[in-house]
C-alpha positions in Angstrom: 165.1 137.1 77.7 163.9 140.5 78.6 163.0 142.8 76.0 166.0 145.0 76.9 168.6 142.1 76.6 167.1 140.9 73.4 167.2 144.0 71.6 170.7 144.7 72.8 171.7 141.4 71.2 169.6 141.6 68.0 170.6 144.9 67.1 173.9 143.6 65.7 171.7 142.0 63.0 170.0 145.3 62.2 170.9 146.5 58.5 173.1 149.7 58.7 170.9 151.6 56.5 167.2 152.1 57.0 166.3 150.4 53.7 168.2 147.3 54.4 166.7 144.0 54.9 165.6 143.4 58.6 164.6 139.7 58.4 167.5 138.6 60.5 167.0 141.4 63.0 163.3 140.6 63.6 164.0 136.7 63.8 166.5 137.1 66.2 164.6 139.5 68.4 161.4 137.3 68.4 163.5 134.3 69.0 165.2 135.7 72.0 162.1 137.1 73.7 160.1 134.0 73.1 162.2 131.1 73.2 163.8 129.7 76.4 166.8 128.2 74.7 169.2 130.9 75.2 168.9 131.5 78.9 169.1 127.8 79.4 172.2 127.2 77.4 174.0 130.3 78.9 173.3 128.9 82.2 174.3 125.2 81.5 177.8 126.9 80.2 178.4 129.4 82.8 181.6 128.9 84.8 183.2 127.0 82.2 186.3 128.0 80.4 186.4 125.2 77.8 186.5 126.3 74.2 182.9 125.8 72.7 182.2 124.2 69.4 178.7 125.2 68.3 177.6 122.4 65.8 174.7 123.7 63.7 175.5 127.4 64.6 173.0 129.2 62.2 173.4 132.8 62.2 175.9 132.6 65.3 173.2 133.9 67.8 174.7 132.1 70.7 178.1 133.6 70.0 176.4 137.1 70.7 174.3 135.9 73.7 177.6 134.6 75.3 179.3 137.8 74.9 176.3 139.8 76.3 176.2 137.3 79.3 180.2 138.3 79.9 181.2 134.6 78.9 184.5 135.0 77.2 185.2 131.4 76.2 186.4 130.8 72.6 183.5 130.1 70.4 183.8 128.2 66.7 180.3 127.8 65.0 179.8 125.3 62.1 176.7 124.9 59.9 175.6 123.5 56.4 174.1 126.5 55.1 176.5 128.5 53.4 174.1 131.7 53.5 173.8 131.7 57.1 177.6 131.3 57.8 178.3 134.3 55.2 175.8 136.5 57.5 177.1 135.0 60.8 180.6 135.9 59.6 179.8 139.5 58.6 177.9 140.3 61.7 180.2 138.8 64.0 183.1 141.1 62.2 180.8 144.1 62.3 179.8 143.7 66.1 183.3 143.2 67.0 183.0 139.5 68.7 186.4 138.7 69.9 187.4 134.9 69.9 184.4 133.8 67.5 184.8 132.1 64.3 182.6 130.4 61.7 182.9 127.7 59.2 180.9 125.8 56.6 180.5 122.2 57.3 177.8 119.2 56.9 177.7 117.4 60.2 175.9 114.7 58.2 179.3 113.7 56.5 182.0 115.6 58.4 182.8 116.1 62.0 185.3 118.7 63.2 188.2 118.2 65.6 187.9 120.0 68.8 188.3 119.7 72.4 186.4 121.6 75.0 182.4 121.9 75.2 180.1 121.1 72.6 176.5 122.7 71.7 174.2 120.9 69.4 171.0 123.0 69.4 167.7 122.0 67.2 170.0 120.0 64.8 169.7 116.4 66.0 166.4 115.5 64.5 167.4 116.5 61.1 170.2 113.7 61.1 169.5 110.1 60.4 169.8 107.7 63.3 173.1 106.4 62.4 174.5 110.0 62.0 173.0 111.0 65.3 174.8 108.1 67.0 178.1 109.0 65.5 177.7 112.5 66.2 176.8 111.9 69.9 179.9 109.6 70.3 182.2 112.0 68.7 180.8 114.8 70.7 181.4 113.0 74.0 184.9 112.3 72.9 185.6 115.8 72.4 184.7 116.9 76.1 187.9 118.2 77.7 188.6 120.0 81.1 185.4 121.2 82.5 183.7 121.0 79.1 180.1 120.2 78.8 177.7 118.8 76.1 174.8 121.1 75.8 171.9 119.9 73.6 168.2 121.2 72.8 166.2 118.9 70.6 162.5 117.6 70.4 162.1 114.4 71.6 160.3 111.1 70.2 156.9 110.7 71.7 153.1 110.9 70.8 152.2 113.8 73.0 150.5 117.0 71.6 153.8 118.8 72.1 155.6 116.3 70.2 153.3 116.4 67.0 153.3 119.9 67.2 157.3 120.1 67.2 157.1 117.7 64.1 154.8 120.0 62.2 157.1 123.0 63.3 160.3 121.3 62.3 158.8 120.2 58.7 157.5 123.8 58.2 160.9 125.2 58.7 162.2 122.9 55.8 159.3 123.9 53.6 159.9 127.6 53.8 163.7 127.1 53.3 164.7 128.2 56.8 166.3 124.4 57.3 167.8 122.8 54.3 166.7 119.3 55.4 163.6 117.7 56.6 163.5 115.9 60.1 165.1 112.6 59.7 164.7 110.9 63.2 163.5 111.9 66.6 165.5 110.2 69.4 163.9 109.2 72.7 165.2 110.2 76.0 166.4 106.7 76.9 168.2 106.3 73.8 170.1 109.7 74.4 171.0 108.8 77.8 172.1 105.3 76.8 174.6 106.3 74.2 176.0 109.2 76.6 176.2 106.9 79.5 178.1 104.4 77.5 180.6 106.9 76.8 181.2 107.8 80.3 179.0 110.9 80.8 176.8 112.0 83.8 173.6 113.1 81.9 170.9 115.7 83.0 167.7 115.9 81.0 165.0 118.3 81.6 162.0 120.0 79.7 162.7 123.4 78.2 159.2 124.4 77.0 159.1 127.8 78.4 156.0 129.4 77.0 156.2 127.5 73.6 153.9 124.6 72.4 157.2 122.5 71.4 158.4 119.3 72.9 161.8 120.8 73.5 164.4 119.5 76.2 167.6 120.7 77.3 170.3 118.1 77.8 173.5 118.8 79.8 176.3 116.2 79.9 179.7 116.1 81.3 182.5 113.7 82.8 182.6 113.2 86.5 
């Protein structure tokens, strides 16, 4: 994102007092300016009016990016990190985000009820393979109307990017940003096979940007 857009979104995460904790502000600012994730996801969802379920929402940054992009679809974020959900809820209320909500939920054991679009961003590799399969099939069943399944994940391969992605994901767990270590990296063929069996048309494209990571964007929908 441009520096101007990134600052406009990240400003909601800044503390109200000069001496407040600015970690979330600098994290969101840096991520928005360096990671191609949000421009890619915003483009994938643009034009859809289906309610969006963001599984693994973290701080709810996608909700803020959607509103900044003038996308008004209803947003619901779920995550297994109670501290992030508390902060996401507080910041969204302070920013006056309309039609957005956040909920604590462990996707490894519980799947929410939903109809519309689904976003699963940088989450899949933290689930074991059986849970991934269940999540993909359940997500496909949730699509309704012009709903879309939008995913960003690192794929399984032995490239330099693949190795760097695995190191980065492990580091995120070690420093406590992610509660779990990576469990399973799916292959492109495996993802396509499951979703095509569910009747979805699948488009998978690299989303490297200027990063060294092996990140890909998957967008799927019903014909």
